[in-house]
BAFI-3210 file (N, C-alpha, C; in Angstrom, 3 decimals, decimal comma, padded with zeros to 6 digits):
// residues 270
n [1|2|3|4|5|6|7|8|9|10|11|12|13|14|15|16|17|18|19|20|21|22|23|24|25|26|27|28|29|30|31|32|33|34|35|36|37|38|39|40|41|42|43|44|45|46|47|48|49|50|51|52|53|54|55|56|57|58|59|60|61|62|63|64|65|66|67|68|69|70|71|72|73|74|75|76|77|78|79|80|81|82|83|84|85|86|87|88|89|90|91|92|93|94|95|96|97|98|99|100|101|102|103|104|105|106|107|108|109|110|111|112|113|114|115|116|117|118|119|120|121|122|123|124|125|126|127|128|129|130|131|132|133|134|135|136|137|138|139|140|141|142|143|144|145|146|147|148|149|150|151|152|153|154|155|156|157|158|159|160|161|162|163|164|165|166|167|168|169|170|171|172|173|174|175|176|177|178|179|180|181|182|183|184|185|186|187|188|189|190|191|192|193|194|195|196|197|198|199|200|201|202|203|204|205|206|207|208|209|210|211|212|213|214|215|216|217|218|219|220|221|222|223|224|225|226|227|228|229|230|231|232|233|234|235|236|237|238|239|240|241|242|243|244|245|246|247|248|249|250|251|252|253|254|255|256|257|258|259|260|261|262|263|264|265|266|267|268|269|270]
n.u [-020,404|-018,855|-016,506|-016,598|-016,672|-014,073|-012,284|-012,737|-010,769|-008,627|-009,431|-009,989|-007,483|-006,232|-007,780|-007,089|-004,055|-003,497|-005,690|-006,487|-003,856|-003,471|-005,325|-004,921|-002,451|-003,555|-005,318|-003,348|-002,146|-003,992|-004,255|-003,311|-000,711|-002,499|-004,743|-006,515|-008,255|-006,366|-004,683|-002,129|000,073|-000,067|000,325|002,761|004,459|005,417|007,509|009,550|010,071|012,354|013,711|011,889|011,617|014,157|014,433|012,457|013,690|016,322|015,328|013,807|016,151|017,369|015,287|015,160|017,803|017,774|015,663|017,188|019,423|018,027|016,188|017,502|018,764|016,719|015,445|017,533|017,613|015,195|015,158|016,728|017,331|015,287|017,010|019,201|017,716|016,597|019,072|020,222|018,206|018,588|020,881|020,444|018,645|020,235|021,835|019,608|019,003|020,847|021,015|019,623|020,785|023,540|024,228|024,171|026,238|028,307|028,716|029,632|032,127|033,383|033,215|034,518|036,908|039,351|038,700|038,196|037,730|039,044|041,661|042,291|042,093|044,119|046,554|046,989|047,456|045,201|042,932|042,623|039,214|036,138|033,814|031,691|029,307|027,800|025,219|025,507|026,420|024,377|022,318|023,552|023,426|020,611|020,201|021,525|020,417|017,566|017,309|017,002|013,982|013,045|014,051|012,517|009,665|009,738|011,116|009,071|007,151|008,317|008,851|006,539|006,275|006,483|008,928|008,119|006,860|008,597|010,460|008,465|008,347|010,926|010,859|009,193|010,877|011,604|013,801|016,300|016,015|013,483|011,982|012,313|011,046|008,364|007,457|008,610|008,771|005,894|004,678|006,013|005,154|003,201|004,977|007,121|005,829|004,940|007,573|008,498|007,104|007,530|010,150|010,486|008,858|009,671|012,194|012,024|011,286|013,113|015,528|017,732|019,655|020,177|021,084|023,279|024,940|024,886|025,442|024,970|024,458|022,789|020,012|016,896|013,317|012,543|014,238|013,588|010,833|011,609|013,211|011,191|009,822|011,546|013,727|015,527|013,806|011,225|007,978|005,383|003,096|003,456|005,390|003,767|001,896|003,829|004,511|001,747|001,453|003,737|002,530|000,400|001,729|002,960|001,038|-000,119|001,978|001,948|-000,605|-000,063|001,873|000,149|-001,576|-000,037|000,538|-002,010|-002,494|-000,846|-001,440|-003,794|-002,804|-001,614|-003,902|-004,852]
n.v [024,126|025,470|024,547|022,080|022,708|023,818|021,563|020,484|021,326|019,619|016,974|016,882|017,245|014,759|012,953|013,260|012,856|010,778|008,756|008,368|007,677|005,230|003,837|003,630|002,007|-000,348|-001,047|-001,321|-003,543|-005,860|-006,097|-006,799|-006,034|-005,270|-004,374|-006,207|-008,144|-009,844|-012,243|-013,025|-011,138|-010,763|-013,399|-013,704|-012,375|-013,950|-015,204|-013,537|-013,672|-014,337|-011,905|-009,885|-010,987|-010,367|-007,652|-006,952|-008,159|-006,636|-004,171|-004,293|-004,978|-002,488|-000,903|-001,532|-001,090|001,732|002,296|001,330|003,269|005,839|006,040|006,340|008,712|010,508|010,775|011,763|014,408|015,380|015,769|018,152|021,831|024,570|025,937|024,399|021,947|023,077|023,385|020,896|019,596|020,825|019,842|017,413|017,297|018,490|016,827|016,224|018,260|018,074|016,738|013,643|011,866|012,839|012,481|009,594|009,138|010,165|008,154|006,087|006,954|006,836|004,161|002,417|000,558|001,605|003,784|006,468|005,285|002,686|003,531|004,987|002,763|001,412|002,765|001,693|-000,858|-002,530|-004,114|-004,083|-003,656|-005,325|-003,457|-001,914|-002,557|-004,610|-006,243|-005,149|-002,604|-001,673|-001,431|000,103|002,404|002,867|003,282|005,695|007,551|007,257|007,923|010,196|010,288|008,497|009,545|012,235|011,704|010,223|012,117|014,114|012,860|012,346|014,670|015,273|013,710|013,970|014,939|014,259|011,928|010,103|010,462|009,702|006,994|006,175|006,880|005,008|002,755|001,708|000,284|001,192|-000,233|-001,279|001,161|002,021|-000,087|-000,193|002,251|004,615|003,133|002,317|004,912|006,285|004,693|005,488|007,289|005,469|003,718|005,271|006,109|003,553|003,009|005,395|004,979|002,143|002,118|003,453|002,349|-000,515|000,007|001,221|002,149|003,712|003,541|000,779|000,345|001,827|001,277|-001,189|-002,714|-004,892|-007,349|-007,294|-006,777|-005,261|-004,926|-002,355|-001,733|-003,843|-002,922|-000,477|-001,433|-002,567|-000,486|001,516|000,170|-002,333|-004,530|-003,892|-003,576|-002,489|-003,381|-005,625|-004,385|-002,552|-004,804|-005,800|-003,614|-003,208|-005,421|-005,171|-002,933|-003,934|-005,627|-003,921|-002,487|-004,613|-005,181|-002,229|-002,437|-004,489|-003,349|-001,173|-002,763|-003,601|-001,446|-000,552|-002,638|-002,020|000,297|-000,594|-002,038|-000,159|001,338|-000,703]
n.w [-009,877|-011,708|-010,989|-012,055|-014,757|-015,139|-015,086|-017,658|-019,687|-018,876|-018,958|-021,700|-022,846|-021,521|-022,916|-025,761|-025,529|-024,147|-023,999|-026,692|-027,992|-026,640|-027,472|-030,053|-030,143|-029,166|-031,137|-033,208|-032,138|-032,490|-035,225|-038,728|-041,040|-043,226|-042,102|-041,165|-038,531|-036,110|-033,973|-033,929|-033,506|-030,830|-029,654|-030,835|-029,099|-027,141|-027,831|-027,203|-024,603|-022,901|-023,039|-022,229|-019,353|-018,828|-018,873|-016,922|-014,634|-014,390|-014,094|-011,599|-009,757|-010,040|-009,136|-006,432|-005,569|-005,708|-004,074|-001,577|-001,371|-001,693|000,470|003,255|002,367|001,772|004,286|006,056|004,524|005,024|007,496|007,891|007,927|006,695|004,714|004,208|003,249|000,811|-000,662|-000,739|-001,847|-004,603|-005,223|-005,519|-007,784|-009,749|-011,730|-013,432|-014,869|-016,977|-020,263|-020,998|-022,645|-022,754|-020,227|-020,132|-021,888|-020,650|-018,580|-020,364|-021,034|-018,610|-017,899|-019,983|-021,377|-021,460|-019,962|-017,529|-014,930|-015,017|-015,473|-013,349|-011,489|-012,585|-011,584|-009,217|-009,641|-010,410|-012,520|-016,371|-016,160|-017,284|-017,649|-019,249|-021,338|-020,125|-017,721|-015,223|-015,913|-017,160|-015,020|-013,300|-014,785|-014,910|-012,119|-011,620|-013,258|-012,466|-009,802|-008,546|-008,952|-006,994|-004,695|-004,196|-004,012|-001,636|000,169|000,247|001,507|004,003|005,277|006,391|008,499|011,958|014,471|016,792|016,932|016,371|018,706|020,660|020,209|020,756|023,544|024,505|024,418|022,032|019,902|017,429|014,831|015,222|015,336|012,603|011,317|012,473|012,447|010,916|008,118|007,769|007,769|005,752|003,580|001,339|-000,007|-000,808|-002,325|-004,457|-005,325|-006,196|-008,446|-010,072|-010,675|-011,483|-013,749|-016,046|-015,928|-016,815|-019,235|-020,683|-023,309|-024,341|-022,279|-021,899|-024,427|-024,928|-022,760|-022,426|-024,678|-027,584|-026,648|-024,474|-024,769|-024,204|-023,326|-024,221|-026,235|-028,154|-028,938|-029,899|-032,188|-033,745|-034,610|-035,720|-036,635|-038,775|-039,175|-039,498|-038,308|-036,952|-036,044|-034,519|-032,733|-031,391|-030,038|-028,234|-026,783|-025,602|-024,083|-022,437|-021,067|-019,812|-017,898|-016,471|-015,279|-013,723|-011,929|-010,740|-009,348|-007,548|-005,961|-004,822|-003,542|-001,337|-000,177|000,709|002,615|004,582|005,489|006,673|008,847|010,402|011,308|012,804]
ca.u [-020,759|-017,640|-015,195|-016,654|-016,234|-012,469|-011,661|-012,696|-009,452|-007,630|-010,221|-009,672|-005,983|-005,937|-008,315|-006,361|-002,714|-003,335|-006,601|-006,239|-002,789|-003,499|-006,580|-004,208|-001,652|-004,398|-005,632|-002,187|-001,702|-004,778|-004,489|-002,058|-000,363|-003,559|-005,994|-007,516|-008,205|-005,739|-004,075|-000,928|000,926|-000,009|000,774|004,324|005,184|006,002|008,915|010,427|009,876|013,611|014,155|010,902|011,963|015,563|013,974|011,763|014,642|017,201|014,409|013,641|017,308|017,686|014,433|015,523|018,938|017,341|015,104|018,071|020,065|017,294|015,803|018,210|019,026|015,495|015,149|018,427|017,259|013,892|015,525|017,484|016,593|015,026|017,852|019,931|016,841|016,774|020,570|020,327|017,533|019,169|022,077|019,752|017,901|021,220|021,811|018,489|019,401|021,621|020,364|019,561|021,696|024,753|024,541|024,591|027,503|029,396|029,112|030,348|033,546|033,802|033,269|034,989|038,025|040,293|037,908|038,694|037,703|039,932|042,785|042,558|042,516|045,617|047,601|047,116|047,857|044,123|042,169|041,567|037,929|035,024|032,512|030,917|028,572|027,460|024,100|025,799|026,608|022,814|021,754|024,115|022,844|019,263|020,134|022,017|019,472|016,140|017,472|015,975|012,640|012,912|014,186|011,713|008,320|010,208|011,245|007,893|006,423|008,868|008,923|005,234|006,516|006,866|009,844|007,651|006,377|009,840|010,774|007,627|008,769|012,082|010,580|008,541|011,925|011,863|015,173|016,402|015,439|011,848|011,424|012,264|009,940|007,124|007,057|009,239|008,304|004,590|004,330|006,402|004,878|002,907|006,229|008,010|005,075|005,054|008,766|008,800|006,325|008,295|011,606|010,257|008,105|010,642|013,497|011,676|011,032|014,172|016,414|018,846|020,639|020,769|021,947|024,628|026,016|024,740|025,892|024,229|024,038|021,625|018,888|015,783|012,222|012,514|015,276|012,937|010,077|012,220|013,489|010,055|009,116|012,572|014,697|015,246|012,628|009,983|006,660|004,621|001,882|004,458|005,725|002,353|001,751|005,065|004,068|000,600|001,739|004,311|001,919|-000,620|002,591|003,332|-000,325|-000,279|003,082|001,479|-001,867|000,507|002,325|-000,781|-002,115|000,712|000,229|-003,305|-002,424|000,186|-002,408|-004,757|-001,999|-001,498|-004,961|-005,292]
ca.v [024,139|026,056|023,658|021,039|022,985|023,977|020,358|020,209|021,415|018,631|015,832|016,886|017,038|013,368|012,011|013,478|012,631|009,645|007,798|008,113|006,953|003,726|003,060|003,402|000,911|-001,531|-001,328|-001,962|-004,914|-006,775|-006,018|-006,999|-004,871|-004,975|-003,707|-007,199|-008,702|-010,861|-012,133|-013,191|-010,289|-011,047|-014,804|-013,867|-011,736|-015,052|-015,442|-012,536|-013,831|-014,069|-010,268|-009,345|-011,117|-009,767|-006,361|-007,019|-008,277|-005,565|-002,880|-004,794|-004,607|-000,994|-000,129|-001,808|-000,248|003,083|002,304|001,539|004,496|007,017|005,996|007,135|010,042|011,219|010,980|012,937|015,504|015,673|016,512|019,352|022,987|024,911|026,469|023,321|021,235|023,676|023,201|019,382|019,381|021,435|018,977|016,076|017,508|019,001|015,844|015,929|019,456|017,927|016,013|012,418|011,410|013,246|011,775|008,338|009,167|010,528|006,764|005,344|007,430|006,330|002,612|001,621|-000,292|002,685|004,970|007,027|004,296|001,775|004,390|005,009|001,337|001,019|003,264|000,851|-002,001|-003,280|-004,029|-003,256|-004,606|-005,167|-002,842|-001,624|-003,665|-005,601|-005,938|-004,291|-001,226|-001,186|-001,281|001,407|003,741|003,224|003,722|006,952|008,282|007,594|007,991|011,550|010,007|007,886|010,576|013,132|011,250|009,796|013,392|015,026|012,122|011,985|015,914|015,522|012,993|014,697|014,493|013,832|010,611|009,191|010,599|009,159|005,590|006,106|007,079|003,841|001,868|001,112|000,397|001,785|-001,096|-001,109|002,430|001,899|-001,157|-000,158|003,816|005,268|002,459|002,470|006,217|006,588|004,085|006,193|007,707|004,156|002,931|006,257|005,914|002,460|003,266|006,291|004,151|000,927|001,995|003,912|001,330|-001,566|000,182|002,088|001,468|004,227|002,942|-000,570|000,162|002,586|000,757|-002,558|-003,096|-005,683|-008,739|-007,087|-006,336|-005,153|-004,827|-001,196|-001,817|-004,560|-002,229|000,447|-002,050|-002,821|000,683|002,248|-000,669|-002,777|-005,374|-002,875|-004,232|-001,781|-004,253|-006,407|-003,490|-002,190|-005,820|-005,893|-002,401|-003,361|-006,660|-004,698|-001,932|-004,858|-006,088|-002,632|-002,139|-005,560|-004,690|-001,285|-002,846|-005,395|-002,466|-000,522|-003,811|-003,816|000,128|-000,715|-003,517|-001,487|001,491|-001,133|-002,461|001,148|001,594|-001,847]
ca.w [-011,519|-012,052|-010,540|-013,015|-016,214|-015,088|-015,442|-018,993|-020,474|-018,425|-019,365|-023,146|-022,977|-021,344|-024,031|-026,965|-025,526|-023,402|-024,164|-027,922|-028,159|-026,060|-028,243|-031,397|-029,815|-028,914|-032,510|-034,178|-031,925|-032,894|-036,675|-039,304|-041,850|-044,025|-041,210|-040,673|-037,291|-035,960|-032,681|-034,113|-032,959|-029,329|-029,594|-031,358|-028,131|-026,192|-028,428|-026,630|-022,945|-022,036|-023,312|-021,089|-018,030|-018,472|-018,592|-015,506|-013,639|-014,335|-013,590|-010,160|-008,937|-010,047|-008,233|-005,012|-005,186|-005,678|-002,472|-000,480|-001,576|-001,658|001,882|004,186|002,026|001,918|005,738|006,368|003,911|005,567|009,101|007,731|008,092|005,460|003,736|003,930|002,490|-000,479|-001,028|-000,936|-003,167|-005,837|-005,638|-005,999|-008,903|-010,576|-012,880|-014,185|-015,609|-017,980|-021,092|-020,419|-023,563|-022,481|-019,059|-020,444|-022,619|-019,558|-018,032|-021,149|-020,927|-017,224|-017,733|-021,018|-020,887|-021,264|-019,282|-016,263|-013,696|-015,254|-015,519|-011,800|-010,894|-013,027|-010,588|-008,033|-009,988|-010,513|-013,711|-016,531|-015,762|-018,427|-017,068|-020,183|-022,200|-019,253|-017,054|-014,235|-016,396|-017,306|-013,783|-012,696|-015,336|-014,418|-010,630|-011,606|-013,969|-011,835|-008,424|-008,236|-008,921|-005,849|-003,419|-004,192|-003,251|-000,086|000,963|000,429|002,651|005,289|005,862|007,192|009,704|013,057|015,016|018,263|016,559|016,527|019,960|021,353|019,976|021,441|024,853|024,900|024,459|020,649|019,091|016,063|013,860|015,576|014,772|011,150|010,892|012,932|012,552|009,684|006,955|007,413|007,680|004,359|002,717|000,097|-000,758|-001,230|-003,646|-005,595|-005,810|-006,790|-009,626|-010,649|-011,112|-012,070|-015,211|-016,876|-016,051|-017,403|-020,859|-021,237|-024,601|-024,417|-021,311|-022,330|-025,837|-024,625|-021,638|-022,093|-025,947|-028,165|-025,668|-023,386|-025,494|-023,320|-024,108|-025,103|-027,413|-028,955|-029,203|-030,984|-033,535|-034,638|-035,211|-036,296|-037,208|-040,208|-038,930|-039,487|-037,781|-035,894|-035,221|-033,493|-031,812|-030,750|-029,317|-027,308|-025,812|-024,880|-023,251|-021,374|-020,366|-019,060|-016,885|-015,550|-014,499|-012,623|-010,890|-009,931|-008,624|-006,483|-004,985|-004,022|-002,606|-000,298|000,485|001,536|003,843|005,733|005,921|007,735|009,903|011,077|011,961|014,051]
c.u [-019,266|-016,390|-015,260|-016,078|-014,755|-011,974|-011,823|-011,556|-008,479|-008,095|-009,729|-008,284|-005,746|-006,724|-007,355|-004,868|-002,478|-004,389|-006,503|-005,194|-002,833|-004,485|-005,766|-003,319|-002,240|-004,622|-004,708|-002,046|-002,450|-004,998|-003,221|-001,765|-001,515|-004,802|-006,688|-007,068|-007,376|-005,026|-002,737|000,343|001,002|000,857|002,318|005,100|005,859|007,278|009,917|010,380|011,182|013,954|012,976|011,153|013,275|015,277|013,213|012,716|015,638|016,451|014,228|014,967|017,576|016,682|014,556|016,710|018,714|016,542|016,072|019,087|019,137|016,622|016,209|018,595|017,932|015,282|016,068|017,932|015,964|014,123|016,015|016,587|015,983|015,743|018,826|019,075|016,788|018,171|020,645|019,638|017,985|020,134|021,455|019,233|019,031|021,462|021,022|018,411|020,022|020,836|020,467|020,514|023,082|025,201|024,762|025,737|028,654|029,722|029,794|031,782|033,972|033,993|034,051|036,324|039,136|039,819|038,753|038,933|038,883|041,320|043,319|042,792|043,743|046,599|047,802|047,199|046,460|043,726|043,284|040,234|036,957|033,888|031,399|030,449|028,078|025,973|024,362|025,905|025,205|022,102|022,382|023,587|021,593|019,309|020,506|020,904|017,981|016,281|016,768|014,674|012,226|013,077|013,101|010,235|008,698|010,607|010,028|007,018|006,966|009,192|007,592|005,508|007,073|007,885|009,573|007,035|007,601|010,519|009,669|007,892|010,070|011,791|009,954|009,480|011,870|013,353|015,064|015,674|013,733|011,350|011,305|011,133|008,605|006,563|007,428|008,427|006,901|004,220|004,778|006,025|004,123|004,177|007,070|007,133|005,048|006,552|009,099|008,185|007,290|009,615|011,432|009,723|009,141|012,036|013,120|011,571|012,074|014,781|017,573|020,006|021,144|021,514|023,043|025,655|026,023|025,144|024,675|023,777|023,264|020,527|017,647|014,521|011,966|013,075|014,441|011,931|010,425|012,470|012,303|009,505|010,384|013,704|014,567|014,115|011,575|008,825|006,012|003,739|002,418|004,893|004,709|002,041|002,536|004,727|002,786|000,899|002,567|003,524|000,756|000,350|002,907|002,189|-000,429|000,687|002,653|000,275|-001,239|001,015|001,377|-001,574|-001,405|000,574|-000,913|-003,244|-001,564|-000,675|-003,193|-004,344|-001,852|-002,799|-005,347|-004,240]
c.v [024,508|025,114|022,502|021,420|023,322|022,645|020,013|020,116|020,173|017,144|015,923|016,492|015,475|012,547|011,989|012,907|011,516|008,377|007,290|007,240|005,339|003,002|002,658|002,192|-000,313|-002,098|-001,850|-003,354|-006,063|-006,724|-006,542|-005,631|-004,288|-004,305|-005,078|-007,547|-009,892|-011,039|-012,897|-012,655|-010,581|-012,403|-014,754|-013,082|-012,710|-015,619|-014,711|-012,738|-013,728|-012,557|-009,657|-009,605|-010,581|-008,070|-006,030|-006,990|-007,241|-004,289|-003,051|-004,473|-003,138|-000,236|-000,442|-001,165|001,130|003,360|002,461|002,627|005,726|007,222|006,749|008,635|011,047|011,659|011,796|014,317|016,105|016,320|017,862|020,673|023,355|025,247|025,246|022,105|021,893|023,433|021,778|018,995|019,671|020,403|017,703|016,172|017,860|018,029|016,011|017,347|019,261|016,916|014,537|011,726|011,549|012,513|010,233|008,271|009,374|009,011|005,811|005,461|006,779|004,947|001,981|001,272|000,667|004,055|005,373|006,075|003,229|002,499|004,604|004,019|000,962|001,432|002,518|-000,775|-003,164|-003,098|-004,120|-004,295|-004,470|-004,546|-002,280|-002,943|-004,896|-005,357|-005,152|-002,779|-000,540|-000,873|-000,028|002,786|004,062|003,704|005,286|007,776|008,450|007,418|009,181|011,166|009,138|008,647|011,422|012,847|010,822|010,984|013,983|014,109|012,306|013,513|016,215|014,549|013,705|014,209|013,961|012,320|009,772|009,363|009,974|007,493|005,347|006,152|005,732|002,688|001,162|001,331|001,108|001,211|-001,150|000,218|002,502|000,869|-000,724|001,445|004,342|004,571|002,502|003,788|006,589|005,630|004,604|006,795|006,449|003,675|003,777|006,218|004,908|002,442|003,969|005,749|002,978|001,069|002,453|002,960|000,307|-001,391|000,920|001,389|002,258|003,713|001,730|-000,629|000,882|001,958|-000,716|-003,643|-004,074|-006,962|-008,401|-006,174|-006,275|-004,791|-003,359|-001,169|-002,688|-003,686|-000,906|-000,108|-002,170|-001,501|001,712|001,455|-001,388|-004,046|-004,592|-003,629|-003,429|-002,382|-005,106|-005,634|-002,963|-003,241|-005,918|-004,840|-002,629|-004,683|-005,894|-003,517|-002,764|-005,269|-005,091|-002,485|-003,242|-005,457|-003,437|-001,806|-003,914|-004,531|-001,665|-001,444|-003,713|-002,416|000,001|-001,400|-002,935|-000,444|000,766|-001,649|-001,300|001,359|000,507|-001,440]
c.w [-012,078|-012,134|-011,784|-014,379|-016,262|-015,344|-016,719|-019,718|-020,207|-019,066|-020,929|-023,387|-022,673|-022,473|-025,380|-026,751|-024,756|-024,039|-025,840|-028,577|-027,894|-027,042|-029,691|-031,221|-029,596|-030,182|-033,332|-033,737|-031,959|-034,378|-037,205|-040,301|-042,976|-043,282|-040,698|-039,260|-037,093|-034,449|-032,751|-033,498|-031,392|-028,958|-029,930|-029,935|-027,131|-026,506|-027,713|-025,262|-022,440|-021,936|-022,286|-019,653|-017,786|-018,113|-016,891|-014,420|-013,353|-013,629|-012,233|-009,461|-009,131|-009,203|-006,781|-004,574|-004,982|-004,387|-001,590|-000,309|-001,025|-000,025|002,910|003,904|002,106|003,405|006,288|005,937|004,545|006,955|008,983|007,978|006,712|004,351|003,306|002,904|000,974|-001,194|-001,548|-002,068|-004,512|-006,328|-006,108|-007,545|-010,036|-011,931|-013,861|-015,037|-016,981|-019,011|-020,749|-021,331|-023,005|-021,231|-019,155|-021,193|-021,618|-019,026|-018,969|-021,063|-019,566|-017,214|-018,946|-020,545|-020,645|-020,701|-018,095|-014,940|-013,802|-015,087|-013,967|-011,052|-011,361|-012,183|-009,511|-008,112|-010,158|-012,012|-014,881|-016,379|-016,923|-017,749|-018,079|-020,950|-021,355|-018,426|-015,954|-014,617|-016,651|-015,932|-013,088|-013,575|-014,945|-012,948|-010,754|-012,172|-013,203|-010,491|-007,867|-008,002|-007,667|-004,562|-003,190|-003,523|-001,859|000,607|001,246|001,472|004,135|006,042|006,533|008,295|010,918|013,909|016,566|017,987|017,092|017,938|020,978|021,426|020,867|023,153|025,445|024,674|023,163|020,176|017,863|014,938|014,114|015,028|013,297|010,798|011,158|012,751|011,192|008,300|006,715|007,181|006,144|003,294|001,344|-000,688|-001,311|-002,368|-004,824|-006,370|-006,563|-008,330|-010,524|-011,264|-011,936|-013,573|-016,177|-017,243|-016,909|-018,949|-021,399|-022,350|-024,725|-023,549|-021,785|-023,816|-025,635|-023,750|-021,560|-023,502|-026,424|-027,347|-024,634|-023,620|-024,267|-024,096|-024,828|-026,154|-028,515|-029,718|-030,315|-032,429|-034,382|-035,287|-036,107|-037,032|-038,643|-040,205|-038,721|-039,386|-036,742|-035,260|-034,399|-032,544|-030,756|-029,682|-028,129|-026,325|-024,893|-023,885|-022,112|-020,426|-019,392|-017,735|-015,970|-014,780|-013,425|-011,563|-010,115|-008,966|-007,425|-005,399|-004,206|-003,107|-001,247|000,514|001,380|002,681|004,870|006,370|007,129|008,859|010,823|011,914|013,093|015,098]
res [m|k|s|r|y|s|a|y|p|y|v|i|w|m|v|i|f|t|v|v|p|l|l|l|v|a|a|f|a|i|t|d|s|s|g|a|y|t|l|e|n|i|s|a|v|g|e|y|t|p|v|l|m|r|s|i|w|l|a|a|i|a|t|v|l|c|l|v|i|a|y|p|l|a|y|i|l|s|r|k|t|g|s|q|q|r|t|m|l|m|l|v|m|l|p|t|w|m|n|f|l|l|r|t|y|a|w|m|t|l|l|e|k|n|g|i|i|n|r|l|l|g|f|i|g|l|g|p|f|e|m|i|n|t|q|g|a|v|v|l|g|m|v|y|d|y|l|p|f|m|i|l|p|l|y|s|i|m|t|k|i|d|n|s|v|i|e|a|a|q|d|l|g|a|s|t|p|q|i|l|r|r|v|l|i|p|l|s|m|p|g|i|t|t|g|i|t|m|v|f|v|p|a|v|s|t|f|i|i|s|r|m|l|g|g|g|g|n|l|l|i|g|d|l|i|e|l|q|f|l|g|n|a|y|n|p|n|l|g|a|a|i|a|l|v|l|m|v|l|i|l|l|c|m|s|i|t|n|q|f|d|g|e|d|k|e|d|m|i|i]
***
């Protein structure tokens, strides 16, 4: 009985700060400026399909790159001793202690035409290259900012994988690719799915990174939503409709990811 009552504050918090805002977004999405019921806002979202697809594509690339970089790093980190793990974890989390906006400004300084990277390349006779205001710069910013959110769940899962499991696979004649495919990846799948979710969701809805590193030619869905609420084309009903459609797509992507996680668990049992 006591444990049930202790959950009430969390339930109240979730209702006030999660459920109620979502209901307000849904209400704005299916009404017009006068409050009348309409589906025009939902249907108008189709006009921005290219922006939505660009957002999903760039977020997917950034998520894959984060996974490729974070997986071996998390494994190496999980095999270190306690003091080494703490030191490396601090180094991984150190950039997140700095303001998100300042970190993005730093990349602008590095990538601009007269920036540090082009100056260094100029010493060896290369460049200058157009790195700022490109889709590559947007993906780079996403990877840099969200990489720790891929490393941490992978690390937390891999620390639970006993070395004896890997040694047993080696004793049975499994090669390194086989150990990776048949042992490490299935056992670390919960961390993979969590990391994908934690990176893809903020990446697909980002607007600061795309605005500062991508310029006006790389508009993402987050920028579009912000314009509807804070820009000259003020239309909160359309902005809410775009946000609602984006939320549904994210939920679909998460359900697909969880489905793969469940299939891998069944394969491990078999």
